[in-house]
OpenMM code with the backbone's topology and positions (N, CA, C; nanometers):
from openmm import Vec3, app, unit

residues = "LEU ASN PRO ILE LYS HIS GLY ALA ASN ILE VAL ILE HIS SER LEU THR LYS TYR ILE GLY GLY GLN GLY THR SER LEU GLY GLY ALA ILE ILE ASP ALA GLY THR PHE ASP TRP ALA ASN GLY LYS PHE PRO GLU PHE THR GLU PRO SER ALA GLY TYR HIS GLY LEU LYS TYR HIS GLU THR LEU GLY ALA ALA SER TYR THR PHE LYS LEU ILE LEU GLU GLY LEU ARG ASP PHE GLY GLY ALA MET SER PRO THR ASN ALA PHE ASN ILE ILE GLN GLY LEU GLU THR LEU PRO VAL ARG ILE LYS GLN HIS SER GLU ASN ALA LEU GLU LEU ALA LYS TRP LEU GLU ALA GLN ASP GLU VAL ALA TRP VAL ASN TYR PRO GLY LEU GLU SER SER LYS TYR ASN ALA LEU ALA LYS LYS TYR LEU PRO LYS GLY GLN SER GLY ILE VAL THR PHE GLY HIS LYS GLY GLY PHE ASP ALA ALA LYS THR ILE ALA".split()
positions = [
    Vec3(13.7602, 1.7393, -0.6446),
    Vec3(13.8039, 1.7528, -0.7825),
    Vec3(13.6889, 1.8093, -0.8639),
    Vec3(13.7183, 1.9080, -0.9415),
    Vec3(13.6206, 1.9650, -1.0332),
    Vec3(13.6739, 1.9455, -1.1750),
    Vec3(13.6334, 1.8367, -1.2419),
    Vec3(13.6867, 1.8076, -1.3755),
    Vec3(13.6615, 1.9190, -1.4768),
    Vec3(13.5517, 1.9904, -1.4612),
    Vec3(13.5206, 2.0987, -1.5543),
    Vec3(13.6248, 2.2094, -1.5418),
    Vec3(13.6684, 2.2356, -1.4209),
    Vec3(13.7731, 2.3360, -1.3963),
    Vec3(13.9027, 2.2989, -1.4685),
    Vec3(13.9226, 2.1689, -1.4906),
    Vec3(14.0450, 2.1212, -1.5555),
    Vec3(14.0245, 2.0913, -1.7039),
    Vec3(13.9109, 2.1347, -1.7610),
    Vec3(13.8915, 2.1256, -1.9048),
    Vec3(13.7920, 2.0231, -1.9556),
    Vec3(13.7293, 1.9455, -1.8680),
    Vec3(13.6299, 1.8480, -1.9143),
    Vec3(13.5055, 1.9209, -1.9641),
    Vec3(13.4485, 1.8728, -2.0730),
    Vec3(13.3244, 1.9298, -2.1251),
    Vec3(13.2019, 1.8618, -2.0649),
    Vec3(13.2130, 1.7317, -2.0426),
    Vec3(13.1028, 1.6528, -1.9867),
    Vec3(13.1611, 1.5619, -1.8792),
    Vec3(13.0929, 1.5531, -1.7667),
    Vec3(13.1373, 1.4690, -1.6556),
    Vec3(13.0266, 1.3693, -1.6245),
    Vec3(13.0627, 1.2428, -1.6087),
    Vec3(12.9666, 1.1377, -1.5764),
    Vec3(13.0032, 1.0795, -1.4406),
    Vec3(12.9058, 1.0736, -1.3511),
    Vec3(12.9269, 1.0190, -1.2166),
    Vec3(12.8329, 0.9020, -1.1927),
    Vec3(12.8815, 0.8021, -1.1222),
    Vec3(12.7946, 0.6987, -1.0670),
    Vec3(12.7488, 0.7499, -0.9316),
    Vec3(12.6204, 0.7659, -0.9138),
    Vec3(12.5671, 0.8101, -0.7848),
    Vec3(12.5579, 0.6942, -0.6869),
    Vec3(12.5688, 0.5726, -0.7390),
    Vec3(12.5537, 0.4522, -0.6576),
    Vec3(12.6717, 0.4318, -0.5641),
    Vec3(12.7909, 0.4646, -0.6082),
    Vec3(12.9115, 0.4334, -0.5311),
    Vec3(12.9325, 0.5328, -0.4181),
    Vec3(13.0255, 0.6232, -0.4351),
    Vec3(13.0616, 0.7149, -0.3271),
    Vec3(12.9516, 0.8159, -0.2946),
    Vec3(12.8848, 0.8695, -0.3930),
    Vec3(12.7897, 0.9776, -0.3666),
    Vec3(12.6732, 0.9288, -0.2818),
    Vec3(12.6091, 0.8184, -0.3206),
    Vec3(12.5008, 0.7629, -0.2389),
    Vec3(12.5545, 0.7016, -0.1112),
    Vec3(12.6567, 0.6210, -0.1258),
    Vec3(12.7281, 0.5663, -0.0119),
    Vec3(12.6627, 0.4527, 0.0634),
    Vec3(12.5389, 0.4176, 0.0314),
    Vec3(12.4703, 0.3146, 0.1094),
    Vec3(12.4473, 0.1865, 0.0311),
    Vec3(12.4559, 0.1933, -0.1006),
    Vec3(12.4303, 0.0764, -0.1830),
    Vec3(12.2826, 0.0414, -0.1927),
    Vec3(12.1953, 0.1350, -0.1585),
    Vec3(12.0517, 0.1065, -0.1606),
    Vec3(11.9851, 0.1485, -0.2904),
    Vec3(12.0485, 0.2354, -0.3666),
    Vec3(11.9838, 0.2920, -0.4846),
    Vec3(12.0823, 0.3057, -0.5998),
    Vec3(12.0321, 0.2793, -0.7199),
    Vec3(12.1128, 0.2957, -0.8406),
    Vec3(12.0870, 0.4330, -0.8998),
    Vec3(12.1921, 0.4937, -0.9519),
    Vec3(12.1727, 0.6226, -1.0158),
    Vec3(12.3004, 0.6712, -1.0802),
    Vec3(12.2844, 0.7692, -1.1641),
    Vec3(12.3980, 0.8306, -1.2295),
    Vec3(12.3669, 0.9756, -1.2593),
    Vec3(12.4702, 1.0518, -1.2876),
    Vec3(12.4524, 1.1930, -1.3206),
    Vec3(12.5445, 1.2289, -1.4360),
    Vec3(12.4931, 1.3118, -1.5246),
    Vec3(12.5720, 1.3646, -1.6350),
    Vec3(12.5705, 1.5161, -1.6214),
    Vec3(12.6877, 1.5753, -1.6132),
    Vec3(12.6999, 1.7196, -1.5977),
    Vec3(12.7641, 1.7752, -1.7234),
    Vec3(12.6927, 1.8654, -1.7888),
    Vec3(12.7415, 1.9287, -1.9112),
    Vec3(12.7922, 2.0681, -1.8759),
    Vec3(12.9173, 2.0958, -1.9051),
    Vec3(12.9745, 2.2274, -1.8756),
    Vec3(12.9217, 2.3350, -1.9698),
    Vec3(12.8607, 2.2925, -2.0813),
    Vec3(12.8099, 2.3892, -2.1779),
    Vec3(12.9206, 2.4564, -2.2578),
    Vec3(13.0356, 2.3919, -2.2641),
    Vec3(13.1520, 2.4525, -2.3298),
    Vec3(13.1918, 2.3863, -2.4614),
    Vec3(13.1285, 2.2743, -2.4959),
    Vec3(13.1682, 2.2029, -2.6171),
    Vec3(13.0984, 2.2625, -2.7387),
    Vec3(13.1697, 2.2708, -2.8501),
    Vec3(13.1145, 2.3250, -2.9744),
    Vec3(13.0483, 2.2132, -3.0540),
    Vec3(12.9188, 2.1954, -3.0333),
    Vec3(12.8451, 2.0902, -3.1032),
    Vec3(12.8227, 2.1254, -3.2502),
    Vec3(12.8477, 2.2494, -3.2874),
    Vec3(12.8287, 2.2931, -3.4266),
    Vec3(12.9596, 2.2892, -3.5050),
    Vec3(13.0536, 2.2068, -3.4634),
    Vec3(13.1849, 2.2013, -3.5299),
    Vec3(13.1846, 2.1160, -3.6569),
    Vec3(13.0682, 2.0711, -3.7000),
    Vec3(13.0574, 1.9938, -3.8229),
    Vec3(13.0661, 1.8435, -3.8047),
    Vec3(13.0950, 1.7971, -3.6849),
    Vec3(13.1105, 1.6538, -3.6594),
    Vec3(12.9879, 1.5905, -3.5935),
    Vec3(12.8902, 1.6708, -3.5569),
    Vec3(12.7750, 1.6196, -3.4830),
    Vec3(12.6446, 1.6688, -3.5452),
    Vec3(12.6081, 1.6123, -3.6610),
    Vec3(12.4872, 1.6593, -3.7293),
    Vec3(12.3599, 1.6403, -3.6464),
    Vec3(12.3624, 1.5481, -3.5511),
    Vec3(12.2433, 1.5283, -3.4683),
    Vec3(12.2117, 1.6509, -3.3818),
    Vec3(12.3063, 1.7435, -3.3730),
    Vec3(12.2830, 1.8675, -3.2980),
    Vec3(12.2543, 1.9862, -3.3893),
    Vec3(12.2934, 1.9757, -3.5158),
    Vec3(12.2784, 2.0898, -3.6067),
    Vec3(12.1725, 2.0694, -3.7142),
    Vec3(12.1402, 1.9447, -3.7436),
    Vec3(12.0379, 1.9158, -3.8443),
    Vec3(11.9009, 1.9039, -3.7777),
    Vec3(11.7938, 1.9222, -3.8525),
    Vec3(11.6596, 1.9134, -3.7938),
    Vec3(11.6318, 1.7751, -3.7340),
    Vec3(11.5714, 1.7742, -3.6167),
    Vec3(11.5343, 1.6497, -3.5492),
    Vec3(11.3939, 1.6097, -3.5918),
    Vec3(11.3834, 1.4943, -3.6564),
    Vec3(11.2521, 1.4468, -3.7015),
    Vec3(11.1594, 1.4198, -3.5834),
    Vec3(11.2149, 1.3751, -3.4729),
    Vec3(11.1340, 1.3429, -3.3558),
    Vec3(11.0814, 1.4639, -3.2814),
    Vec3(11.1365, 1.5811, -3.3114),
    Vec3(11.0930, 1.7031, -3.2432),
    Vec3(11.0628, 1.8141, -3.3430),
    Vec3(10.9869, 1.7807, -3.4476),
    Vec3(10.9304, 1.8758, -3.5432),
    Vec3(11.0344, 1.9684, -3.6059),
    Vec3(11.1516, 1.9120, -3.6361),
    Vec3(11.2545, 1.9894, -3.7041),
    Vec3(11.3415, 2.0750, -3.6130),
    Vec3(11.3319, 2.0528, -3.4840),
    Vec3(11.4145, 2.1279, -3.3893),
    Vec3(11.5626, 2.1092, -3.4219),
    Vec3(11.6348, 2.2188, -3.4315),
    Vec3(11.7803, 2.2148, -3.4454),
    Vec3(11.8356, 2.2497, -3.3069),
    Vec3(11.8819, 2.1480, -3.2370),
    Vec3(11.9221, 2.1649, -3.0975),
    Vec3(12.0197, 2.2797, -3.0770),
    Vec3(12.1300, 2.2801, -3.1514),
    Vec3(12.2323, 2.3815, -3.1275),
    Vec3(12.1826, 2.5205, -3.1631),
    Vec3(12.1112, 2.5323, -3.2732),
    Vec3(12.0614, 2.6629, -3.3164),
    Vec3(11.9617, 2.7201, -3.2153),
    Vec3(11.8762, 2.6344, -3.1625),
    Vec3(11.7711, 2.6796, -3.0713),
    Vec3(11.8186, 2.6916, -2.9269),
    Vec3(11.9015, 2.5977, -2.8829),
    Vec3(11.9359, 2.5900, -2.7410),
    Vec3(12.0797, 2.6275, -2.7084),
    Vec3(12.1635, 2.6433, -2.8098),
    Vec3(12.3011, 2.6868, -2.7873),
    Vec3(12.3789, 2.5959, -2.6947),
    Vec3(12.4381, 2.6540, -2.5912),
    Vec3(12.5244, 2.5798, -2.4988),
    Vec3(12.4503, 2.4698, -2.4239),
    Vec3(12.3193, 2.4808, -2.4138),
    Vec3(12.2398, 2.3804, -2.3416),
    Vec3(12.1897, 2.2691, -2.4331),
    Vec3(12.2355, 2.2655, -2.5578),
    Vec3(12.1813, 2.1688, -2.6540),
    Vec3(12.2044, 2.0239, -2.6124),
    Vec3(12.3215, 1.9908, -2.5590),
    Vec3(12.3481, 1.8523, -2.5170),
    Vec3(12.2547, 1.8117, -2.4032),
    Vec3(12.2426, 1.8984, -2.3052),
    Vec3(12.1577, 1.8687, -2.1898),
    Vec3(12.0137, 1.8450, -2.2331),
    Vec3(11.9610, 1.9323, -2.3179),
    Vec3(11.8222, 1.9158, -2.3594),
    Vec3(11.8024, 1.7949, -2.4495),
    Vec3(11.8979, 1.7662, -2.5370),
    Vec3(11.8871, 1.6459, -2.6209),
    Vec3(11.8869, 1.5214, -2.5329),
    Vec3(11.9733, 1.5209, -2.4340),
    Vec3(11.9808, 1.4084, -2.3412),
    Vec3(11.8492, 1.3904, -2.2654),
    Vec3(11.7941, 1.4995, -2.2176),
    Vec3(11.6682, 1.4923, -2.1427),
    Vec3(11.5532, 1.4518, -2.2349),
    Vec3(11.5360, 1.5246, -2.3445),
    Vec3(11.4222, 1.4988, -2.4329),
    Vec3(11.4255, 1.3587, -2.4934),
    Vec3(11.5370, 1.3221, -2.5545),
    Vec3(11.5436, 1.1931, -2.6220),
    Vec3(11.5741, 1.0790, -2.5260),
    Vec3(11.6561, 1.1044, -2.4266),
    Vec3(11.6881, 0.9999, -2.3293),
    Vec3(11.5668, 0.9555, -2.2504),
    Vec3(11.4907, 1.0510, -2.2006),
    Vec3(11.3694, 1.0153, -2.1259),
    Vec3(11.2662, 0.9497, -2.2171),
    Vec3(11.2520, 1.0030, -2.3367),
    Vec3(11.1544, 0.9467, -2.4303),
    Vec3(11.1904, 0.8037, -2.4708),
    Vec3(11.3168, 0.7805, -2.5039),
    Vec3(11.3572, 0.6514, -2.5583),
    Vec3(11.3934, 0.5472, -2.4529),
    Vec3(11.4478, 0.5918, -2.3405),
    Vec3(11.4987, 0.4966, -2.2412),
    Vec3(11.4318, 0.5061, -2.1051),
    Vec3(11.3597, 0.6141, -2.0800),
    Vec3(11.2936, 0.6292, -1.9504),
    Vec3(11.3903, 0.6485, -1.8361),
    Vec3(11.5008, 0.7143, -1.8607),
    Vec3(11.6052, 0.7286, -1.7595),
    Vec3(11.5731, 0.8286, -1.6502),
    Vec3(11.4633, 0.8078, -1.5800),
    Vec3(11.4270, 0.8971, -1.4699),
    Vec3(11.4361, 0.8210, -1.3383),
    Vec3(11.4990, 0.8810, -1.2408),
    Vec3(11.5176, 0.8187, -1.1101),
    Vec3(11.3880, 0.8247, -1.0292),
    Vec3(11.3635, 0.7205, -0.9528),
    Vec3(11.2453, 0.7203, -0.8664),
    Vec3(11.2663, 0.8188, -0.7515),
    Vec3(11.1586, 0.8723, -0.6954),
    Vec3(11.1720, 0.9641, -0.5823),
    Vec3(11.2442, 0.9011, -0.4628),
    Vec3(11.2196, 0.7736, -0.4372),
    Vec3(11.2853, 0.7070, -0.3241),
    Vec3(11.4355, 0.6981, -0.3468),
    Vec3(11.4758, 0.6602, -0.4677),
    Vec3(11.6190, 0.6543, -0.4978),
    Vec3(11.6831, 0.7922, -0.4877),
    Vec3(11.6141, 0.8940, -0.5367),
    Vec3(11.6670, 1.0304, -0.5270),
    Vec3(11.6853, 1.0702, -0.3808),
    Vec3(11.5875, 1.0390, -0.2977),
    Vec3(11.5967, 1.0699, -0.1545),
    Vec3(11.7155, 0.9976, -0.0917),
    Vec3(11.7297, 0.8691, -0.1208),
    Vec3(11.8404, 0.7918, -0.0634),
    Vec3(11.9762, 0.8486, -0.1039),
    Vec3(11.9886, 0.8872, -0.2291),
    Vec3(12.1158, 0.9410, -0.2769),
    Vec3(12.1440, 1.0774, -0.2140),
    Vec3(12.0413, 1.1593, -0.1988),
    Vec3(12.0603, 1.2890, -0.1329),
    Vec3(12.1036, 1.2695, 0.0122),
    Vec3(12.0487, 1.1681, 0.0783),
    Vec3(12.0901, 1.1389, 0.2156),
    Vec3(12.2401, 1.1091, 0.2205),
    Vec3(12.2880, 1.0312, 0.1248),
    Vec3(12.4302, 0.9992, 0.1198),
    Vec3(12.5157, 1.1198, 0.0861),
    Vec3(12.4624, 1.2077, 0.0046),
    Vec3(12.5363, 1.3270, -0.0365),
    Vec3(12.5710, 1.4155, 0.0832),
    Vec3(12.4848, 1.4135, 0.1840),
    Vec3(12.5071, 1.4974, 0.3024),
    Vec3(12.6374, 1.4633, 0.3745),
    Vec3(12.6774, 1.3377, 0.3712),
    Vec3(12.7980, 1.2958, 0.4435),
    Vec3(12.9159, 1.2671, 0.3506),
    Vec3(12.9025, 1.2988, 0.2238),
    Vec3(13.0065, 1.2675, 0.1252),
    Vec3(13.1456, 1.3200, 0.1627),
    Vec3(13.1619, 1.4460, 0.1992),
    Vec3(13.2980, 1.4938, 0.2302),
    Vec3(13.3653, 1.4164, 0.3436),
    Vec3(13.2899, 1.3848, 0.4468),
    Vec3(13.3459, 1.3111, 0.5608),
    Vec3(13.3847, 1.1700, 0.5183),
    Vec3(13.2978, 1.1037, 0.4418),
    Vec3(13.3244, 0.9662, 0.3991),
    Vec3(13.4421, 0.9590, 0.3032),
    Vec3(13.4491, 1.0502, 0.2069),
    Vec3(13.5587, 1.0475, 0.1091),
    Vec3(13.6924, 1.0730, 0.1777),
    Vec3(13.6945, 1.1661, 0.2711),
    Vec3(13.8181, 1.1933, 0.3459),
    Vec3(13.8645, 1.0662, 0.4166),
    Vec3(13.7719, 0.9955, 0.4809),
    Vec3(13.8081, 0.8738, 0.5532),
    Vec3(13.8477, 0.7615, 0.4576),
    Vec3(13.7751, 0.7475, 0.3459),
    Vec3(13.8123, 0.6472, 0.2444),
    Vec3(13.9562, 0.6698, 0.1980),
    Vec3(13.9880, 0.7946, 0.1676),
    Vec3(14.1213, 0.8277, 0.1163),
    Vec3(14.2298, 0.8011, 0.2198),
    Vec3(14.2039, 0.8403, 0.3442),
    Vec3(14.3023, 0.8161, 0.4504),
    Vec3(14.3238, 0.6664, 0.4717),
    Vec3(14.2147, 0.5906, 0.4743),
    Vec3(14.2254, 0.4452, 0.4924),
    Vec3(14.3006, 0.3805, 0.3767),
    Vec3(14.2695, 0.4232, 0.2542),
    Vec3(14.3345, 0.3649, 0.1363),
    Vec3(14.4842, 0.3939, 0.1362),
    Vec3(14.5217, 0.5150, 0.1719),
    Vec3(14.6640, 0.5492, 0.1761),
    Vec3(14.7362, 0.4668, 0.2820),
    Vec3(14.6750, 0.4525, 0.3981),
    Vec3(14.7359, 0.3720, 0.5046),
    Vec3(14.7516, 0.2261, 0.4603),
    Vec3(14.6471, 0.1714, 0.3976),
    Vec3(14.6534, 0.0339, 0.3482),
    Vec3(14.7601, 0.0195, 0.2396),
    Vec3(14.7655, 0.1143, 0.1474),
    Vec3(14.8642, 0.1087, 0.0387),
    Vec3(15.0066, 0.1116, 0.0937),
    Vec3(15.0304, 0.1959, 0.1926),
    Vec3(15.1638, 0.2012, 0.2548),
    Vec3(15.1968, 0.0689, 0.3233),
    Vec3(15.0985, 0.0125, 0.3913),
    Vec3(15.1198, -0.1154, 0.4589),
    Vec3(15.1500, -0.2248, 0.3572),
    Vec3(15.0713, -0.2308, 0.2499),
    Vec3(15.0935, -0.3316, 0.1460),
    Vec3(15.2320, -0.3170, 0.0837),
    Vec3(15.2728, -0.1946, 0.0600),
    Vec3(15.4025, -0.1685, -0.0020),
    Vec3(15.5175, -0.2233, 0.0837),
    Vec3(15.4966, -0.2308, 0.2135),
    Vec3(15.6009, -0.2789, 0.3054),
    Vec3(15.6010, -0.4309, 0.3226),
    Vec3(15.5039, -0.5003, 0.2641),
    Vec3(15.4935, -0.6454, 0.2798),
    Vec3(15.5821, -0.7171, 0.1783),
    Vec3(15.6559, -0.8162, 0.2246),
    Vec3(15.7455, -0.8922, 0.1370),
    Vec3(15.6699, -0.9697, 0.0293),
    Vec3(15.5479, -1.0127, 0.0584),
    Vec3(15.4706, -1.0946, -0.0352),
    Vec3(15.4101, -1.0133, -0.1501),
    Vec3(15.4117, -0.8816, -0.1378),
    Vec3(15.3460, -0.7949, -0.2361),
    Vec3(15.4467, -0.7508, -0.3426),
    Vec3(15.4117, -0.7773, -0.4684),
    Vec3(15.4996, -0.7430, -0.5810),
    Vec3(15.4882, -0.5954, -0.6192),
    Vec3(15.3680, -0.5428, -0.6154),
    Vec3(15.3456, -0.4034, -0.6540),
    Vec3(15.2176, -0.3518, -0.5895),
    Vec3(15.2113, -0.2209, -0.5723),
    Vec3(15.0926, -0.1537, -0.5187),
    Vec3(15.0642, -0.0343, -0.6080),
    Vec3(14.9393, -0.0184, -0.6457),
    Vec3(14.8994, 0.0942, -0.7287),
    Vec3(14.8016, 0.1810, -0.6504),
    Vec3(14.8489, 0.2960, -0.6074),
    Vec3(14.7646, 0.3959, -0.5408),
    Vec3(14.8307, 0.5316, -0.5640),
    Vec3(14.7600, 0.6267, -0.6227),
    Vec3(14.8236, 0.7530, -0.6604),
    Vec3(14.8734, 0.8368, -0.5432),
    Vec3(14.8269, 0.8089, -0.4232),
    Vec3(14.8726, 0.8831, -0.3063),
    Vec3(15.0093, 0.8403, -0.2559),
    Vec3(15.0586, 0.7259, -0.3021),
    Vec3(15.1910, 0.6788, -0.2605),
    Vec3(15.3001, 0.7628, -0.3265),
    Vec3(15.4024, 0.7947, -0.2506),
    Vec3(15.5162, 0.8692, -0.3065),
    Vec3(15.5799, 0.7921, -0.4221),
    Vec3(15.5747, 0.6595, -0.4169),
    Vec3(15.6360, 0.5757, -0.5203),
    Vec3(15.5531, 0.5670, -0.6485),
    Vec3(15.4302, 0.6162, -0.6456),
    Vec3(15.3425, 0.6080, -0.7629),
    Vec3(15.3884, 0.7034, -0.8725),
    Vec3(15.3864, 0.6542, -0.9962),
    Vec3(15.4230, 0.7415, -1.1084),
    Vec3(15.3183, 0.8508, -1.1302),
    Vec3(15.2026, 0.8365, -1.0645),
    Vec3(15.0953, 0.9352, -1.0764),
    Vec3(15.0877, 1.0286, -0.9559),
    Vec3(15.1840, 1.0189, -0.8646),
    Vec3(15.1779, 1.0959, -0.7409),
    Vec3(15.1742, 1.2467, -0.7647),
    Vec3(15.2547, 1.2969, -0.8564),
    Vec3(15.2556, 1.4415, -0.8834),
    Vec3(15.1206, 1.4872, -0.9375),
    Vec3(15.0619, 1.4069, -1.0263),
    Vec3(14.9294, 1.4410, -1.0793),
    Vec3(14.8235, 1.4334, -0.9697),
    Vec3(14.8352, 1.3327, -0.8834),
    Vec3(14.7398, 1.3180, -0.7731),
    Vec3(14.7463, 1.4385, -0.6803),
    Vec3(14.8653, 1.4841, -0.6507),
    Vec3(14.8801, 1.6016, -0.5642),
    Vec3(14.8212, 1.7264, -0.6296),
    Vec3(14.8363, 1.7360, -0.7612),
    Vec3(14.7852, 1.8528, -0.8331),
    Vec3(14.6328, 1.8509, -0.8439),
    Vec3(14.5776, 1.7373, -0.8878),
    Vec3(14.4351, 1.7303, -0.9162),
    Vec3(14.3498, 1.6782, -0.8009),
    Vec3(14.4093, 1.6047, -0.7098),
    Vec3(14.3348, 1.5443, -0.5989),
    Vec3(14.4030, 1.5766, -0.4656),
    Vec3(14.4190, 1.7039, -0.4338),
    Vec3(14.4966, 1.7409, -0.3153),
    Vec3(14.4328, 1.7014, -0.1822),
    Vec3(14.3035, 1.6759, -0.1816),
    Vec3(14.2352, 1.6415, -0.0560),
    Vec3(14.2279, 1.4914, -0.0315),
    Vec3(14.2765, 1.4111, -0.1247),
    Vec3(14.2726, 1.2657, -0.1117),
    Vec3(14.2499, 1.2009, -0.2466),
    Vec3(14.2912, 1.0742, -0.2589),
    Vec3(14.2896, 1.0071, -0.3886),
    Vec3(14.1930, 0.8897, -0.3965),
    Vec3(14.0869, 0.8913, -0.3246),
    Vec3(13.9804, 0.7902, -0.3249),
    Vec3(14.0181, 0.6669, -0.2438),
    Vec3(13.9321, 0.5685, -0.2499),
    Vec3(13.9507, 0.4482, -0.1696),
    Vec3(13.9900, 0.3261, -0.2498),
    Vec3(14.0359, 0.3438, -0.3712),
    Vec3(14.0678, 0.2298, -0.4570),
    Vec3(14.2179, 0.2028, -0.4562),
    Vec3(14.2545, 0.0830, -0.4122),
    Vec3(14.3938, 0.0387, -0.4082),
    Vec3(14.4008, -0.0941, -0.4828),
    Vec3(14.4988, -0.1097, -0.5694),
    Vec3(14.5212, -0.2395, -0.6335),
    Vec3(14.6634, -0.2847, -0.6023),
    Vec3(14.6816, -0.4167, -0.5995),
    Vec3(14.8151, -0.4697, -0.5712),
    Vec3(14.8271, -0.6091, -0.6291),
    Vec3(14.9518, -0.6530, -0.6441),
    Vec3(14.9797, -0.7865, -0.6956),
    Vec3(15.0606, -0.8672, -0.5961),
    Vec3(15.0285, -0.9949, -0.5882),
    Vec3(15.0991, -1.0865, -0.4983),
    Vec3(15.2188, -1.1448, -0.5729),
    Vec3(15.3317, -1.1566, -0.5062),
    Vec3(15.4519, -1.2112, -0.5704),
    Vec3(15.4325, -1.3553, -0.6156),
    Vec3(15.3430, -1.4268, -0.5516),
    Vec3(15.3190, -1.5662, -0.5859),
    Vec3(15.2266, -1.5858, -0.7045),
    Vec3(15.1818, -1.4773, -0.7666),
    Vec3(15.0957, -1.4875, -0.8834),
    Vec3(14.9497, -1.5124, -0.8488),
    Vec3(14.8770, -1.5594, -0.9487),
    Vec3(14.7323, -1.5752, -0.9377),
    Vec3(14.6925, -1.6743, -0.8281),
    Vec3(14.7566, -1.7888, -0.8228),
    Vec3(14.7202, -1.8891, -0.7217),
    Vec3(14.7414, -1.8367, -0.5802),
    Vec3(14.8489, -1.7645, -0.5586),
    Vec3(14.8738, -1.7063, -0.4264),
    Vec3(14.7726, -1.5961, -0.3958),
    Vec3(14.7364, -1.5207, -0.4977),
    Vec3(14.6384, -1.4134, -0.4782),
    Vec3(14.5025, -1.4692, -0.4382),
    Vec3(14.4681, -1.5875, -0.4884),
    Vec3(14.3395, -1.6492, -0.4523),
    Vec3(14.3313, -1.6778, -0.3030),
    Vec3(14.4445, -1.7006, -0.2389),
    Vec3(14.4426, -1.7292, -0.0949),
    Vec3(14.4092, -1.6045, -0.0139),
    Vec3(14.4325, -1.4875, -0.0706),
    Vec3(14.3991, -1.3621, -0.0024),
    Vec3(14.2494, -1.3368, -0.0116),
    Vec3(14.1961, -1.3529, -0.1306),
    Vec3(14.0535, -1.3278, -0.1521),
    Vec3(13.9753, -1.4472, -0.1047),
] * unit.nanometer
topology = app.Topology()
chain = topology.addChain("A")
for resn in residues:
    res = topology.addResidue(resn, chain)
    for name in ("N", "CA", "C"):
        topology.addAtom(name, app.Element.getBySymbol(name[0]), res)
């Protein structure tokens, strides 16, 4: 899935979950498509002079890259949001096998969702890959290679019965 291709201006990913895949390192990524109009009058922090950077007007000076540079300059300065080299290495290691893992996650989730749907004790199953899902058409359009590994379901016996499963 390429959210930018479908109109997203900014995409935020957790690198800890699927991308890293090992659970050894925390991380995140913000991808700016460079397509949002920060000078539309609603975001003065991009068009007015920045006191912290000697009057820099982000949008005027940096144009489409203004969000990215503001995030880097002020985010690193104020929050220190820089990943350690070890965490970066670990996440890159996971990235190498991402397509294989996601394909398997999606196949397993679909199989589990179908199995759950056939169980008498299960009241409902939520997985966009199921034909019965109200999101199935959207899933086929936007996620044609698989719909991730997240499946939710409800037990007919309610909360107390659900506790026996977990």
